[in-house]
C-alpha positions in Angstrom: 160.9 -87.6 -153.8 161.5 -86.7 -150.1 160.8 -83.5 -148.6 164.4 -82.8 -147.8 165.3 -83.1 -151.7 162.5 -80.8 -152.7 163.5 -78.2 -149.9 167.2 -78.5 -151.3 165.9 -77.8 -154.9 164.0 -74.8 -153.9 166.9 -73.3 -151.9 169.3 -73.8 -154.9 166.6 -72.0 -157.3 166.3 -69.0 -155.2 170.1 -68.9 -154.7 170.5 -68.5 -158.3 167.8 -65.8 -158.5 169.1 -64.0 -155.4 172.8 -64.3 -157.3 171.3 -62.6 -160.4 169.7 -60.0 -158.5 172.8 -59.0 -156.5 174.8 -58.9 -159.7 172.2 -56.5 -161.3 171.7 -54.2 -158.4 175.4 -53.6 -157.9 175.1 -51.4 -161.2 172.4 -49.6 -160.0 169.7 -49.7 -157.6 167.8 -46.3 -158.0 164.3 -45.7 -158.7 164.8 -45.2 -162.4 166.2 -48.6 -162.4 163.5 -50.2 -160.2 160.6 -48.3 -162.0 161.4 -48.3 -165.7 164.5 -50.5 -165.9 166.2 -47.5 -167.4 163.8 -47.6 -170.4 166.2 -50.1 -172.4 164.7 -53.3 -172.1 165.0 -55.6 -175.0 161.8 -56.4 -176.3 162.4 -60.2 -176.8 163.3 -60.4 -173.1 160.3 -59.0 -172.1 158.1 -60.9 -174.3 159.5 -64.3 -173.1 159.7 -63.0 -169.5 155.9 -62.0 -169.7 154.8 -65.4 -170.5 155.8 -66.5 -166.7 154.2 -63.4 -165.3 150.6 -64.0 -167.3 150.6 -67.7 -166.8 151.5 -68.3 -162.7 150.9 -71.4 -160.9 147.2 -71.0 -161.4 147.3 -72.1 -165.1 150.3 -74.7 -164.4 147.9 -76.6 -161.8 144.4 -75.4 -161.7 143.8 -75.3 -165.4 145.2 -79.1 -166.0 142.9 -79.9 -162.8 139.7 -78.6 -164.1 140.2 -80.7 -167.4 138.7 -83.7 -165.5 135.4 -81.9 -165.0 132.6 -83.2 -167.5 131.2 -79.8 -167.5 134.4 -78.0 -168.3 137.1 -80.1 -170.1 138.9 -77.8 -172.7 136.5 -74.9 -172.1 139.5 -72.7 -170.8 140.6 -72.3 -174.4 137.6 -70.4 -175.3 138.9 -68.0 -172.8 142.5 -68.2 -174.0 140.9 -67.0 -177.7 139.5 -64.1 -176.1 142.6 -63.4 -174.2 144.6 -63.4 -177.6 142.0 -60.7 -178.8 142.4 -58.5 -176.0 145.9 -58.8 -176.3 145.9 -57.2 -179.5 143.6 -54.6 -178.5 145.9 -53.4 -175.6 149.0 -53.6 -178.2 147.1 -51.3 -180.8 144.9 -49.0 -178.6 146.4 -48.4 -175.2 150.1 -49.0 -175.6 150.1 -46.1 -178.1 148.3 -44.0 -175.4 150.9 -44.7 -172.6 154.0 -44.3 -174.9 152.5 -40.7 -176.3 151.9 -39.6 -172.7 155.6 -40.9 -171.5 153.7 -42.5 -168.4 155.9 -44.1 -165.5 152.2 -45.0 -163.9 149.6 -45.8 -166.3 147.0 -44.2 -164.3 148.6 -41.1 -165.1 146.4 -40.9 -167.9 143.4 -40.9 -165.6 145.0 -37.9 -163.5 145.3 -35.8 -166.8 141.9 -36.9 -168.2 139.4 -36.9 -165.2 141.1 -35.5 -162.2 143.0 -36.3 -159.3 140.5 -38.0 -157.1 139.6 -40.1 -160.3 143.4 -41.0 -160.6 143.8 -42.2 -156.9 140.5 -44.2 -157.3 142.0 -45.9 -160.2 145.4 -46.5 -158.5 143.6 -47.8 -155.5 141.6 -50.3 -157.5 144.9 -51.9 -159.2 146.3 -52.0 -155.6 143.6 -53.8 -154.2 142.9 -56.3 -157.3 146.5 -56.8 -157.9 147.3 -57.7 -154.3 144.4 -60.1 -153.8 144.8 -61.7 -157.2 148.6 -62.2 -156.5 148.2 -63.4 -153.3 145.9 -66.0 -154.6 148.2 -67.0 -157.0 151.2 -67.4 -154.6 148.8 -69.2 -152.1 148.2 -72.2 -154.7 152.1 -73.1 -155.0 152.5 -72.4 -151.0 149.5 -74.9 -150.4 151.4 -77.6 -152.6 154.8 -76.7 -150.7 152.9 -77.1 -147.4 151.3 -80.3 -148.0 154.3 -82.2 -149.7 157.2 -80.5 -147.6 156.6 -78.4 -144.7 153.9 -80.5 -143.2 156.9 -83.2 -142.8 158.6 -80.8 -140.6 155.5 -79.8 -138.7 156.0 -76.0 -139.7 152.8 -73.8 -139.8 151.4 -72.7 -142.9 152.0 -69.1 -142.2 155.6 -69.8 -141.7 155.7 -71.0 -145.0 154.1 -68.1 -146.5 156.5 -65.9 -144.5 159.7 -67.6 -145.8 158.2 -67.6 -149.3 157.5 -63.9 -149.4 161.0 -63.2 -147.8 162.8 -64.9 -150.6 160.9 -62.9 -153.2 161.9 -59.7 -151.4 165.5 -60.8 -151.1 165.7 -60.7 -155.0 163.5 -58.0 -155.9 163.8 -54.8 -153.5 167.0 -53.5 -154.8 166.9 -53.9 -158.9 163.1 -53.9 -159.1 162.0 -54.0 -162.7 165.6 -54.5 -164.2 166.1 -57.6 -162.1 162.5 -59.1 -162.9 163.3 -58.5 -166.8 166.2 -60.9 -166.3 164.7 -63.3 -163.6 161.4 -63.6 -165.3 163.3 -64.7 -168.5 165.2 -67.7 -166.5 161.9 -68.4 -164.7 159.8 -68.6 -168.0 162.3 -70.9 -169.4 161.9 -73.5 -166.5 158.1 -73.1 -167.0 158.0 -73.7 -170.8 160.8 -76.7 -170.5 158.8 -78.0 -167.5 155.4 -78.0 -169.7 157.0 -80.0 -172.8 159.2 -82.3 -170.4 155.9 -83.1 -168.2 154.2 -84.3 -171.3 157.2 -86.1 -172.8 157.4 -88.2 -169.2 153.8 -88.8 -169.0 153.4 -90.0 -172.5 156.6 -92.3 -171.8 154.7 -93.7 -168.6 151.6 -94.4 -170.8 153.8 -95.8 -173.9 152.5 -93.2 -176.1 154.3 -91.5 -179.1 153.3 -88.0 -180.3 150.6 -89.3 -182.6 149.3 -91.6 -180.0 148.8 -88.9 -177.5 147.4 -86.4 -179.9 144.6 -89.4 -180.7 144.3 -90.5 -177.1 143.7 -86.6 -176.0 141.3 -86.4 -178.9 139.3 -89.2 -178.4 139.1 -88.8 -174.5 136.1 -87.5 -172.6 138.2 -84.2 -171.6 138.8 -82.6 -174.9 135.9 -80.8 -175.9 136.7 -77.1 -176.4 133.6 -75.2 -177.5 130.3 -75.1 -175.7 127.3 -73.8 -177.7 124.7 -75.8 -176.3 123.2 -73.6 -173.4 123.9 -69.8 -173.1 122.4 -69.9 -169.7 125.5 -71.6 -168.6 129.3 -70.1 -167.8 130.9 -72.4 -170.0 129.0 -70.8 -173.3 131.4 -69.8 -176.1 130.4 -66.2 -176.6 130.5 -65.6 -172.7 133.9 -67.0 -172.4 135.2 -65.0 -175.7 133.9 -61.8 -174.4 135.0 -62.7 -171.0 138.5 -63.1 -172.1 138.8 -60.3 -174.2 137.7 -57.7 -171.5 139.3 -59.5 -168.5 142.7 -59.4 -170.8 142.0 -55.5 -171.2 141.4 -54.7 -167.7 144.1 -57.1 -166.2 146.9 -56.4 -168.7 146.0 -53.2 -170.5 144.8 -51.6 -167.4 147.2 -53.0 -164.8 150.5 -51.5 -164.1 152.3 -54.9 -163.5 152.1 -56.2 -167.2 152.2 -52.6 -168.6 155.3 -51.6 -166.5 157.4 -54.3 -168.3 156.2 -53.0 -172.0 156.9 -49.5 -171.1 160.3 -50.4 -169.9 161.2 -51.0 -173.9 162.7 -48.4 -176.0 159.8 -47.4 -178.1 156.5 -48.1 -179.1 157.3 -50.3 -182.0 159.5 -52.8 -180.0 156.8 -52.9 -177.3 154.1 -53.8 -179.8 156.5 -56.3 -181.3 156.7 -57.7 -177.7 153.1 -58.1 -177.4 152.4 -59.6 -180.6 155.1 -62.2 -179.9 153.7 -62.7 -176.3 150.3 -63.4 -177.7 151.2 -66.2 -180.0 153.3 -67.9 -177.3 150.5 -67.5 -175.0 148.0 -69.2 -177.0 150.5 -72.1 -177.9 151.6 -72.9 -174.2 148.0 -72.9 -173.2 147.1 -75.8 -175.4 149.6 -77.5 -174.1 148.7 -77.1 -170.3 145.2 -78.4 -171.3 146.9 -81.4 -173.1 148.7 -82.0 -170.0 145.5 -81.9 -167.9 144.0 -84.6 -170.4 147.0 -86.8 -170.0 147.1 -86.6 -166.3 143.6 -87.9 -166.1 144.4 -90.6 -168.4 147.5 -91.6 -166.5 145.3 -91.3 -163.2 142.6 -93.6 -164.8 145.1 -96.3 -165.6 146.9 -96.3 -162.6 144.1 -96.1 -160.2 145.1 -92.6 -158.8 142.3 -90.5 -157.1 141.9 -86.8 -157.0 143.3 -85.8 -153.5 140.7 -84.7 -151.0 141.1 -81.8 -148.6 138.7 -82.2 -145.8 136.7 -84.8 -147.6 136.1 -82.6 -151.0 138.2 -83.2 -154.0 140.8 -80.8 -155.0 141.7 -80.9 -158.5 144.4 -78.5 -158.1 146.5 -81.3 -156.3 146.2 -83.9 -159.1 149.3 -82.6 -161.0 151.5 -82.6 -157.9 150.2 -85.5 -156.4 150.9 -87.6 -159.6 154.4 -85.7 -160.3 155.6 -86.1 -156.6 154.4 -89.8 -155.8 154.0 -91.5 -158.9 156.5 -90.5 -161.5 160.4 -90.8 -161.2 162.9 -88.3 -159.8 163.6 -86.3 -163.0 159.9 -85.6 -163.8 159.3 -84.8 -160.0 162.2 -81.9 -160.5 161.1 -80.7 -163.9 157.2 -80.2 -162.2 158.7 -78.4 -159.1 160.9 -76.0 -161.2 157.9 -75.1 -163.6 155.4 -74.7 -160.4 158.0 -72.6 -158.6 158.7 -70.7 -161.7 155.4 -69.9 -162.9 153.9 -68.7 -159.2 157.0 -66.7 -158.3 157.6 -65.1 -161.6 154.0 -63.6 -161.1 154.7 -62.5 -157.4 158.0 -60.9 -157.8 156.5 -58.9 -160.9 153.2 -57.8 -159.0 155.5 -56.6 -155.9 157.5 -54.5 -158.0 154.3 -53.4 -159.7 152.5 -52.7 -156.5 155.5 -50.8 -155.1 156.0 -48.7 -158.2 152.4 -47.7 -158.3 152.1 -46.9 -154.9 155.3 -44.7 -154.9 154.4 -43.1 -157.9 150.8 -42.5 -157.8 150.5 -41.6 -154.1 154.1 -40.4 -153.0 154.9 -38.9 -156.3 158.4 -40.0 -156.3 158.7 -39.5 -160.3 157.9 -35.8 -159.8 160.5 -35.0 -157.0 162.9 -33.4 -159.3 164.4 -30.3 -159.7 163.3 -28.2 -162.6 166.3 -29.3 -164.8 165.4 -33.0 -164.0 168.1 -33.7 -161.6 167.9 -35.0 -158.0 170.3 -34.4 -155.2 172.2 -37.8 -154.2 171.0 -37.6 -150.5 167.3 -37.0 -151.5 167.5 -40.1 -153.9 169.0 -41.9 -151.0 165.6 -41.2 -149.0 163.4 -41.9 -151.6 165.0 -45.3 -152.1 164.7 -46.1 -148.4 161.0 -45.1 -148.8 160.5 -47.2 -151.8 162.0 -50.4 -149.6 159.5 -49.6 -146.8 156.7 -49.7 -149.4 158.1 -53.0 -150.7 158.2 -54.3 -147.0 154.5 -53.2 -146.4 153.0 -55.0 -149.4 155.1 -58.2 -148.6 153.1 -58.0 -145.2 149.8 -57.3 -146.7 150.0 -60.3 -149.2 151.2 -62.5 -146.4 148.0 -61.6 -144.4 145.8 -62.1 -147.6 147.2 -65.7 -148.3 146.8 -66.7 -144.5 143.0 -65.4 -144.5 142.4 -67.0 -147.9 143.8 -70.4 -146.8 141.4 -70.3 -143.9 138.2 -69.9 -146.0 138.9 -71.2 -149.4 136.9 -74.4 -150.6 137.0 -73.8 -154.1 139.6 -74.1 -157.3 141.9 -71.0 -157.1 141.4 -70.5 -161.2 137.9 -69.7 -160.4 138.8 -67.4 -157.4 141.0 -65.4 -159.3 139.0 -64.7 -162.2 136.1 -64.0 -160.1 137.8 -61.5 -157.9 139.2 -59.8 -161.3 135.7 -59.3 -162.5 134.6 -57.0 -159.2 138.0 -55.2 -158.9 139.0 -54.5 -162.5 135.6 -53.6 -163.8 135.6 -50.0 -162.6 138.9 -49.5 -164.6 137.3 -50.5 -167.7 134.6 -48.1 -167.1 137.1 -45.1 -166.3 139.1 -45.7 -169.3 136.2 -46.3 -171.5 134.9 -42.9 -170.4 138.1 -41.1 -170.9 138.7 -42.5 -174.5 135.1 -42.2 -175.9 133.8 -39.0 -174.3 136.2 -36.8 -175.6 134.4 -33.6 -174.7 133.2 -34.5 -171.5 134.9 -35.1 -168.1 133.5 -35.7 -164.4 132.7 -34.2 -161.1 135.9 -35.8 -159.8 134.8 -36.2 -156.1 132.3 -38.5 -157.0 134.1 -41.1 -158.8 135.0 -43.2 -155.8 131.2 -43.9 -154.9 130.3 -44.9 -158.8 133.3 -47.4 -158.2 132.1 -48.8 -155.3 128.8 -49.0 -156.3 129.3 -50.6 -159.6 130.7 -53.9 -158.3 128.1 -53.9 -155.4 125.3 -54.3 -157.8 127.4 -56.8 -159.9 127.8 -58.8 -156.8 123.7 -58.8 -156.1 123.2 -59.4 -160.1 125.6 -62.4 -159.8 124.4 -63.8 -156.5 120.5 -63.9 -157.6 121.2 -64.2 -161.4 119.4 -67.6 -161.7 116.1 -66.0 -160.2 116.4 -62.8 -161.9 117.3 -64.0 -165.5 115.6 -67.3 -165.9 118.4 -69.5 -164.7 121.2 -67.6 -166.4 124.7 -67.9 -164.7 127.3 -65.2 -165.0 130.8 -66.0 -165.7 133.7 -63.8 -166.6 131.4 -61.7 -168.7 130.4 -60.1 -165.7 133.2 -57.9 -165.9 131.7 -56.3 -168.8 128.6 -55.6 -166.8 130.6 -54.1 -164.3 132.5 -51.8 -166.8 129.3 -50.6 -168.3 127.7 -49.9 -164.9 130.6 -47.6 -164.1 130.7 -46.1 -167.6 127.0 -45.1 -167.3 127.5 -44.1 -163.6 130.1 -41.6 -164.7 127.9 -40.3 -167.6 125.4 -39.3 -165.0 127.9 -37.1 -163.1 129.7 -35.8 -166.1 130.1 -32.3 -167.1 131.7 -30.2 -170.2 135.6 -30.6 -170.1 137.3 -27.2 -169.8 140.6 -28.2 -171.3 142.1 -30.4 -174.1 141.3 -33.8 -173.8 143.1 -35.3 -176.6 145.4 -37.8 -175.5 
């Protein structure tokens, strides 16, 4: 498929999203619409749209790419099982808490439970973690577009990033969450369709029917799921399960992005129904992504296709786009591009909306700037909307800088980098919420909390870097987030004091 054809497809795709956004924002573009989607989202739309947000281009490209590593294969499914358990915990423990407190930003719990400094610390952790994580996810699809489209026109990588973020900004800055609920539903449809169609086209190329494909994947060297042999390695079963549980609790249950969508449902019953449905689809779709990976390597082996190299190093992230764009017919290529674009931009548009919401609510207090009767003057609302637009622009600029810097230094699979960053940035949130929920009769010396939340990740970095020497060849993987959260929790105990008010939330 030629670069001009790919560019035309992407232009049509974003034109559709911008059209949807303009229709929605004509009805309302106030802050209640942007932050809460007027609290009337349909649970089934939220559940379906969340698939696109949770999966991203990392699952779409990096997860299938890593299947070819003989030390990894289907090990990611162990992590997915842990994620499913984590989703259920979020639905049963955290969502009822957020609805009971009627929160716009979930970090309002920390404000009421531990204090204003702790609250600002929690919100800052989210802003840093989500900005970096979302930038890394967007980097992957931009990297692919750069390699297969924009390099053809000699357009610099930074300009490609700028164009991508400008397109996202164009359809999110007015309608916010209200727009995201609808556009993510559409993008998830493209994503899921592309997974099944990709499997169909590859199987047809390999002359497999459904049973043949299942047997080929099962008998291949890529389908090992459970790793119990060596608990020192990062692939060990219980490391992946525990890591999946706690990373999910932190990056979903303690993350404004995905929780903002849940809080837009009418009531807790619909929000939980959404989470349970989402969990089932999430597990199923990841099985298919791993199967795509095995089939891609079988196809590559049959047709003599090598993993693409960058600076002499193999980049498994690029195997899927290499096969889809250069070795399959035009229809599979279109399907792949739609899926990749939908997966990545569904994550980024949602993240930009959540980052804007968190900053506006947690640092600018926009949800509190109303008169005693709950009303707000028209001119005041307009000023707040203008401020919100500026914040939205600001986070777009920050994300731009993170992606450009990451492109200059990255030499690893993006999926590894994203989860590595999550273990460091979200660990303190685990500790803060654990302390708040468990230590009912205690609070903390509020001004000391930022130091604890900085010290814990620093200690974890040291432990991870020197773990093989300190613990006899033990390698930390996703379970490092548990250590991070535990260190934060213990640090908070050291600075705790008796609570002077009701802490039953």
